[in-house]
N, C-alpha and C positions, 0 to 999 in steps of 0.2 A: 347290409348289402352295400356293396361297393362296386362301381364300374371298373373293370380291369383295362388298363392301358395296354394295347397290343404291341408285341414286338414286330418289327418291320419285315414281314414276310411278303414283299411286294409281288403281286401277280402282274407281270408286265413282260413284254417281249424284249429280247436283247436289242440294245440300241448301240450303234457304233459311236464311240465317244470321241474319236479323233480321226484324222485322215492319215493314212500311211500308204506309201507306194506298194509295199509288199502285202499289206492287208493280212498280216498274221493274226491268228485268234487263239484264245484259250479254248480247248476242245473237250477236255475231260480231266478230272482230278480225283485223287484218293487221299483221305486225310488220316486214316487209321490203318494199322497193319502194314505199314510201309507207305510213306508219303510219296506221291508223284503228281506232277502236273504235265499234261500233254498239250503241246502246241501244234497247230495245224497250218500248213502253207497251201492255200487253194490255188496258187499261181502255177503257170507252166514253166517256171524257172526257179532255181535254187535261191535261198535268201540267207545272207550272213546274219548271225545274231550278235555280232560284235557291237557293243555299245547299247544293246537292249537291256532291260531290267524287269524283274518281277518283284512286286512290293506287296506286303501284307500290312495289317495294322501295326505290327510290332517288328517287322523285319524287312530287309531289302537284299536282293541278289542282283549283281550286275554281271552280265555276260562279257567275257573278254575274248570269246571265240565261239566256234560252233556254227553249223549250217543246217538249215532245214531243206531237204530236197524238194523239188517240185512235186506238188500234190502229195506231200509226205508229212511225216510227223517228227517231232523232237520231244524226248522225254526228259524232263527236269526232275531229279530225284533228291530232294533236300532231306534234312532230318530236323524235327522240331520246328519247322518253318510255318506250319499251318495250325491254327487254333481248332481243337476238336469240337468246341461248342459253336463257333461261328467266326467268320473272318471275311475280309474283302481282299480278293486277289486282283491286282492291277498290273497290266502289261503295258510297258512303255517302249517306244522305239528309240533309235539312236539319236533322236533330237529331243528326247525326254517328253514327247507327246504321248498322252494316254491313247492307246489304240484298242484296248479291250479291258473289260472289268466284269467280275462276277462276285456277288456277295451271297453267302450261304449261311444256314443255321440262324443263330440269333441276329445276324447282321443283314439278312436279306432274303431274296425270293427263291434261291436255289436250295433244294433239300440238302441237309447235312448227311452224308453217307455213313452208315455203320462200318465197322471194321471189315477190311478186304472188299468192300463195295465201292462203287465210284459214283460221281455225278457227271452226267454226260450231256453235251449240247446236241439238241435235235430239233429241227424245224423252228429255229429262233427261240427255243425254250430250253430249260434245264430240267432233267429228270434223273431219278435214281436208277442206276444200272446194277442189278444183282450179279451180272456176269460181265465184269469190266472188259473193255476192248482196248487195252493198253497198246498203243502203237498201231492200231488198226482202225478201220472205219467204224463209226458208232452205229449200233443196231438197237439202241434202247427204244422202248415204246414212247409214243407221243404223250405230251401233257394234255389233259382234257378236263380242266377245272370246271366245276359246275354242271358236268354232264351226267352225274350219277348220284350216289349217296353222299351225305355230308356228316361231319363230326358235329353232333348237336349238344352233347353234354359230357363232362368228365368229372368223376367223383372217385377219390381213392384210386383203385385199380379198375374201375368200371367205366366203360365208354358207351354212350348212347348214340346210335346212328339214326339219321332222318332221311327219308326218301322224298325229295321235293318234286320228283318227276311224276308224270301221269301214267306210268306203267309200273308193274311190280318188278322188283330187282332181287335176284338171289345173291346172297352175300358170300357164298362158299368160295374159298380160296382168295378172297380179298385179303390184303395185309396192311398193317400199320407199322410205323417206326417213329421213334423219337430221336433218331440219329445215333442211338447207341444199340438198340435191340430191335429185331424184327419179330413181329407177332402175326402169324398167319391165322386167319379166322376160319376155323374148321367147323363151321356150322352150315348145315344144308337148310338154311332158313330163307324165306322170302319176306321182304319188307314191302308192304303194299303202299300205294301212293299216299303221301302225307301222313305216314305212320312212322313209328319208331321201333327200334330193336336194341336190347341191352346186351353188351358183350363183356364178359369178365376177362380182362387182359392180364398178361404177366408183366407188363411195363409198369414201373413205379413212377408216378408223376410227382414232380417237386414244385416248389414255389415259382420256379421259372423254367419253362420248357417249350419245346416245339413238338408238333405231332403232324405226321403226313399219312394220308390215306390213299391206297392204290387199289385198282380193281384187279380182277383175275388175269388181265392181260398185261399188268404192270404199268398201266397208265396212272399218272398222278391225277387224282380227281378232287382232292381237298387238302387243305393244310391250315393250321392255326398256330399261333404263338402267343405267349403271355408271360407276365411276371407279376410279383407281389400277390400271388394267389394264396388265399386263406384255405389251408388244407382241411379245415373243419367244414367247409362248404364246397359246393360244386361250381364248375364253370359252365355257363349255359349261353347258347345263342338264343336271343329273343329279338324279333320273331324267329320261329324255328327255321333253321337252315339259312338264315339271312346272311348274306345275299344269295339268291339262288343261282346267280351266274358265276359263282366262284369266289374264292377268298380274296378280300381286299382289306388291308389294314384300315383304310379310311372309312369303310362302310360296314364292316362286320360289327355286330353287337355281341360282346362277350361279357357276362355278368358273374360276379362272385356272390352267390345266394344259396339258400337251403336247397338241397337236392330235390329233383322231381323225376328221377329215373323211371322209365317205363311209361311216361305220359308226355304229352306235348308240353313244352316250356311256356308257351304263350297262352295263358288262361286267365279267366276271371270267374271265380267259383264261390259257392257258399263255404265259408270256413267254420262258422260256429253259429249256433242258435240257442237262445235263452228266452225266458218268458217275456223279457221286455226289449230284446234286440236281436237283429240278424247281423252277423259280420260277414262281409264279402272281402275277398282277397285277390290281389294281383301281385305277381312276384317282383315287379319293379314299379317305382313311382311313374305315373304317366296319365294322359287323358284317356278315358275309357268311355266307349259308347255301349250301352247295354239296356236290356229291359228286365223288369222284375214283375212277376205275376203273383199276387196274393189272392185277394178277392177280385181285384181288377188288374189289368196290365198297365204298367207305366214305363215310359222310356226316358233315359237320362244320358247326357254327355257331360262329364265333369272330370276334373283332375283328382286322381286317387293316389295317395301316398301309401300304397300297399294295402292298407285296411280301410274299409268303408263301413260305418255303423248306421244301420237303419233301425229306428226305434218305433214302437207303437205307442209309447208313452214317455216322452222326453223327461218329464218331471220325475217319474219313477226311476228312469235310467240315471239321471244326474244325482238323485238322492243316494243311489247305491254305489255309483262308480266315480262321482265327483268330476265328471266332465260331460259335455253335451254330445248328443248324437249328431251325425252329419245330415241325415234325412229323417223326417218323421212321416210315417204312413200309418194311420189309425185303422188298421185292418188286422184280421186274424192271421197268425203264423201257422195255421194247421197244415197248409200246403204251399210250398215255395218253389217257383221256377225262375231260373236266371237264363237269359239268352245272350251270348256274346260271340261275335264272329261266326255265326252259324252253328255254334255248339250250345247244347242245353244242359243245365245242371238242375236236378229236381230232388226235392226232399219232402217227405211227409213227417212233420214234427209232432212227436208224442212223448217226449221225455223232458226232464228238467233242463239239462244242458247237454247238447250234442256238439261235438267238435271233430273235425278231421285232424288226425295226428299220424304222420306229419301232414302239413297243408299242401296237398297236391291232388289232382283229379282222381287218381286211382286209389286214394286212401279211404278207408272205411270211417264212418262216424262212430265215435265212442262217447260214453257218458263220462263227464268230468266236471270240474268247477269252471264257472265263467271267467274268461280272461280277455275282455274286449281290447282290441288294438295291441295285442301281444301275440307272439307265436304260441300256438296251442300246446298245452302240456297235459299229460295224462295224470290226473290226481286220483288218489283213493278217496272215495266219498265217505268212508267210515274208517279212518286210519287208526291202527292200534297204537302207533307212536306219534308223539308231537314234540317239537323243539320248544324248550322252556327257558334256556339261558345260554348265552354265548360269551366267551372271553376271547376277543380278537386282538386286543392290544395290552398284553401283560405289562406290569411295571418293569421298567428297565432298572439295572443292567441285565435282567434276565433275557435270554434269547427267546424271541417269540415262539419258535417252533417247539420248544421244550415245555411251554406253559400255556399254549392255546388249547381251548377245549370247547366242546359243544355238549350241552346237557339235553337229554331226551327223557320223556316220561311215558310209561306204559299205561295208557288209559283204558285198556281192555280188561276183561275178567280172566284172561288166561296168560300163562307165561309166554313170553315172546322169544322165539329162536332167531337170532340175528344171522342165520346161515345165508340168507339172500339179501342182506342189508348192505347198501352202498352209499358212498359220498363221492361225487365227482368221478364215477366209474372206478373208485377204489373200494376194495372189499373191507368191510368192518368185521373184525373178529372178536369173539367173546362168548361168555356163557349165557344161559337163559336169563331174561329180565323178568323178575316176578311181577304179577299184576299190581298196579298201584304204586310202583316204585320207580325211582330215577336211575339213569345210567349216564355215564360220561364217556364221550368219544374223544380220544386224544391221538397225537402223532405217534407213529411207531417208536420213536426215540424219546418219548415224553419223560420228564422228570417228575411230573405231577403226582403220579401214583406212588412214587417213593416218599413223597413228603406229606401227602394228605390221605387220610383214611377214607377211602371211597369204596362202597360195597360192590357196586356193579361197574366193572371196568371194561371198556371196549377200546381196542387199538385198531387204528387205521393201517391198512396195508400200503403204507407210503406216507408222504408228508401232508399235514393238514393245511398249512400255508394260507391262513386267513389274512387278507389284505387290511392294513390300517386305514387305507383311504376309501374303503367301501367294498362290499362284495355281496354275492348272492349265495345262499346256503340252501341246499336241498338234501333231504334224507330220502333215499329211494329203496323200494323193495323191487328188485329187478328193474324194469323200466317204468314203474309206477311211483309217482311222488307221494310219499306219506305226509310230509310237511316241508314247507320252505319259508324263507324270510330273506329280506334285503336290508342291509344297513348302510349308512353313509359315513363319510369321514368324521363327522362330528356327532354321530349318534350316541357315543359315550366318550369317556375320557380315559387317558392312560391309566391302567391299573384297575379300572372299574369294568364290571361285566354289563351285558345287556340282559334285562329280565323281561319276561312276558307275564303281565299281571292283568287278569280280566280281559284278555284278548288284545292288550295294548303293549307294545314294546317300549321300554323306558330304560334310562341309565340305572344300573343296579348298584350294588355295594362294592366297596373296595375289596378286590380279591375274589368277589363273587361267592356263591354258595354251591360249588359243584357237587352234585349228588344228593343235595338236601333241598327240602321244600323251603320256599321263601315265606317267612312269617311277617305279617303286617298287623300291627296292633289295631284293634277296632276303632279306637279314638283317632289314631293317625289317619286311617282310611277315611273316616267320616269327615275330619277336618279338610282333607284334600278335596273331597267331593264338594264341600261348601265353598272352598276357595275357587274351584273351577267355575261353578255357577256364578260366583260373585264377580270374577275378574276376566273370564275368557272373552266375553263379547268386546270389552273395551280394549284388551290387548290385541285380539285378532284384528279389530278395526284399525288400530295404530299400525300394525305390521302391514296390513293390506294397503293403507295409504302410503306408507314408506316405500313399498314395492312399486306401486303405481308411479310414484314420484321418480324413483330411480330408473324405471323403464324408459324414461325420456332422456337419459344420459348415456354416456359411453359405457357405464357400468353394466348396462343391460346385457352385454355379451360376455361378461366375466364369468369364469367357471364357478366361483364362489357364489355370486349373485344367483345364477341359474340353479345351483344346488339348493340355496335357501328357498327360492321361489317354488321349486318342485316339492321340497319337504313340506313347506307351508300348505301348498295346495293339496298335498296328499293327506295331511293330518287335520287341517282346520275343520271345525264343526263336529268333531267326534264327541262321544259321550263322556269319556274319561281322559281328556288330554291334559296332562300335568302342566301347571303354570310354568314350571321350570323349563319345560320344552319350548314353550312360546317365548319365555324370557331369553333363552339361549339363542333363539332365532333373532330376537330383537337385538341382542348384544352383537351377534355376527353382522347384522345389517349396519349397526352403528359403527362397526370397525372397518367397513369398506371405505376405501379412500377414493375420493373423486379428484382426478388429476386435471391440471390446467391444460396440458397438451395430451392428445390422445391419438393412437395409431390403431388401425384395423387391418387384419389379414382377412380379406373376403374369400371364404372357402366354400361358396355355394355351388361350385362346379366340379365336385368330386376330385379336388386337387390332390395330387400325390405329395407335393411340397407344401407343408403346413407350418404354422407359426411355431417358432422355436422357444422353448422355455428359458434357455440361457439368455436369449435376447430380451425376453420379457423381464427377467430378474434384473438384468443390467439397466434397462430403461427405467424400470420402477425406481431403482436407486438414484437415477437422474431426475426423478419426479415427472416421468413420462409414462402414461398408461398405454398398455399394449393388450389388444383383445383379438379374438378370432370369432367369426360368425359363419354358420352354414346357411343362414338366411340372408336376404338382401335387406339390411337395415336402413335407417335414415342416415345417409352419409354425412349430413351436415354436422353430426356430433363429433366427427373425426377430422384431424388436421392432415393426416396422411392415410391413404388407403393402398395397401399392397394387394395385387392380384397375381398370384403365381400361376404357372402354366395350367390352364383349365383343361379338364378332361371333356367337359361338355361345352357346347357353343353358347354364346350369349343370346339372350332374347333381345329384340330390337328395343324394347322399353328399358332394359338394363343398360344398354349402350347409351341411350339418351340420358339416363340418370347419371352415368359416369361422366359424360361430357359436360352436363350441367354442373356437376360437382366441381370439375376443374375450372370452368368459366366463372364460377362463383367464388373462387379463391382456394379450392382444395388442391392437394398434391396427390396425383395418382401415379403409382409405380407398377408398371406392367412387366412381368418377368416370364421369359420363355424358357426353353430348354434345348437339348441337342437333337439333331437328326429328326427322324420321323415321329419322335415323341412330342415334338412341338405341335401345338394347336395353332394354326395360322389364323384362326378366328380373331386372335389378338390384333391382326392387321386391320380389322374393321374399325378399330379405334385409332391405331397408331399411324396408319399410312397417310391419313389426311393431314397429319401434323409432321410428316417428313421422315418417319422411321418405318422400315419394313423388317419384320422378323423372317429369317430365312432358315429353311430346314437344312441345317449344317452342323458341323462339329468343330469347335476350336481345337487347334493342335499347336504344339510347340515341341520340336524335336530336341531342343537344347535345355529349356527351362521347364521341367515338369517334375512330378512327384513319383516317377517310376513308369508311368504310361504317358504317351505324348498327348492324350486327351485330358489328362489332369494337369492343366497348365498352371505354372507358378508365374504370376505377373510381378515384375520388379521395377518396371518403368512406368512412371505416372506423370500426368500433366501437373502444371504448377497451380494447384488448387488447394484451398486451406484445409480440406478434410484429409489430405494425404500427408500432412506434416509429420505425423508419427507412425506412418505406415511403411513397413519394409517389404512385405510380400502379401499377395492375395492368391489363394488357391481357388481356381475356377474351372468348372466344367460346364459347358453350355454351347450355345450357337451364336452366330454372327448377326449383326444388324446392318442393313444398308440404310444410309441416311442422306438427307438433303436439307440444308438450311436448319440444322440443329447444332446444339453445343455438344461436342463429344467430351464426356467426362471420364471415360476409360476406353483405351484402344488396345492395350496389350504391349508386349515387347516387340522389338524389331524382328525377332525370329518367330513371332506368333502368326499363324495363318489359320484359315478355315477351309474345310472341305465340304462340298455337297456330294451327292451320289455321282454327279457327272463331272465336276470340275473343282478347281481351287479358287478361293476368293482372296484377293490381296487387300483391297481397300474396303475396310469394314470398321465397325465400332462394336464394343461390348456393352457400353452404357451410354445413352444419349439423354439430353435434357431439352425441353421445348416449352416456352411460355405459351400458355393457352388461356386467353381471357385474363382473369385475375389470379389464376393458379398455374400449375405446372404439370407437364407429363414427363415422367422419367421412364425410359424403356431399358430393360436389361436382358441380354441374351441368356442370362443364367438365373434360374430360381434357386439352384443349389447353394450359391454363395451366401444367401440370406436365410437359409433353412437347414437342410441336412448337412451342409458343409460349413456351417458358421463357426465350427470349432477349429477349423484348419487355418494355419497362418495367422494373418491379422484380420481375417474376415469379420469377426465380431467387432473388433475395435473400429474397422472401417465403416461397418453398418451403423454403429452408434454415432460416429463422427458425421457421416453423411446425413443421418436423420436430424441431428442437432443443427447442421448447416441449413438444411431445407426448412426447418422450423423457424430459422432466423430470417428467411427471405421475406 
């Protein structure tokens, strides 16, 4: 799950941005099927346009003549002037003062009109006009956000609408558009108060899009915008229809999570029940107040990270699943009732394992295998096929795709027909698999079957593509999982397979044994068992102590350490854990390097801008450790802490810890971003030390990489870390500052724009002494993360870090 940062579709009234004697305004515009912009003169006298200009993000037109008649219109008809996805149209008078502005589509609050439609100004708002009134008085319907239905969820081509009102609403002849296509809702259906309805649209939603909803009178009643959408999941408002008063990018909650179409998005329900646990589920991490009734009723208010485990026997639960439950209630699970926000979820439990698949209120419970704190999967309880061996990293120089394979075994008494057999939604083709025999699944272009005599060959309808850094493998019969397994980066070595022996996966033989049984001599097996019983306790204790020791260092947030820790916790205490597996974990722990200087990217606020691997590699070469954490760790372990633009606000306690970190000698680097994507909650820390993050965008019309908001800075202060820097590529926002050291300002031609005006005196990066430490504020997160590969950004970041570490 990830929180989606919303595009700036501001719901606000038109605000006059400057004073003009003539008071000319933008009145209507069309962006596709013939561009035009209509200007309106509300005065009782003619107005000359000489010296006026119309500007977009990428273009500028200056009038050298033309007149708008009194109470009349002027039609400006450019070509290729307006961006079809979104733009900002600015009207300036003959003194170059901004007198009107409208932003549409991806750039603002006005709807992006489809081809041959327009966007028209009406009663201080902008609305879509299906019958443009070019050169005439606007007659478009009013905007009425929050007065009717709302877009509640989007998944593939399906839209869920929610009725937040207290009266039923019939949806017939409502329509939606994404600025490209109009889709009329031809359903004579009523949505009752606080209920939902699902509509199959013809609009194809992409990773970045806008969507507008209109009622049958043409009134704009809701709109949303988003980017970085995971197309495998749905976009949802939680709470449902939030906010009820209309769309606002600052308050709408839009989440990228598994679909829950046809049911309310805001729920807390029974997800799974097994003999020793009940799993409850909420779609987003948050504080939940609920009651549960088993033999008696109990009420709770606590933070839930999606899954909550209630056990009736924690010792039994831990023994089976290797982690502790969240709550223990020593009562029978025969009948379970959950109450949350006035909704009730009830289950009579009479099976081994029951789980909702998928996890949403209107899903049925199905029999499957228990998977606590995981998304439920539908497993076969008596699978005819099982996975027995995997080759995911063939010996080079062979190409992986030609020599990767998965071996399966028919454990049933009947021949198995693979007609309905799948891997990752890809069909598996082949002949019947005899009972008690092995078969090998390979890529459609495999060379394996030409070089090895394998009896039962199965080819995938597509690429196998097993990752060398770890992957999840599942063999499915339709939508039922017959068998699955997960391996990690170091589960095996190059050229060696993974084998499953007596229920335990281990490193196999070089080249593997595809299509053949794995033979283990009785003496070798017996000696291995003795070795395990003799050495496991001592080796496990040593590894556990080493892990506990490293958890107090900066290494606790390294990817390799967390991988080792997870593998160890998953496998320790098993019956037949091979010594070589534990020794390999010990070897990997011993190889982890503890650096003298350490830097952290604190990523506990769903940041879009994350730690860059190229920066990590370069700093490691300079003997500096770089880590990322989605938790809030002990900051004292780190010399520098980066916080890129947060999606979620800081807790008061977190701000107190960050300030204490600086005062105790730590270096905190706060990074913002451009325009409305900026979270001004950063100012709760920065403003008291003289820097204010502003919702703005850096621009440079002369020094840029193709667009004026991709600024190339070539002018630098006389500071030591700029000695070898020729240019920095920056996109971001401006900083206002007072009593701070400016360490990056930009070129003489660099400026910043807000929605309403232009900023001249600003900084890009500032520095301030705070106690024994420092606060650095940057208007750009991109230059340290996604844009670090451009210009000298990487070199500058390393030089700046080395300078700060020397202070």
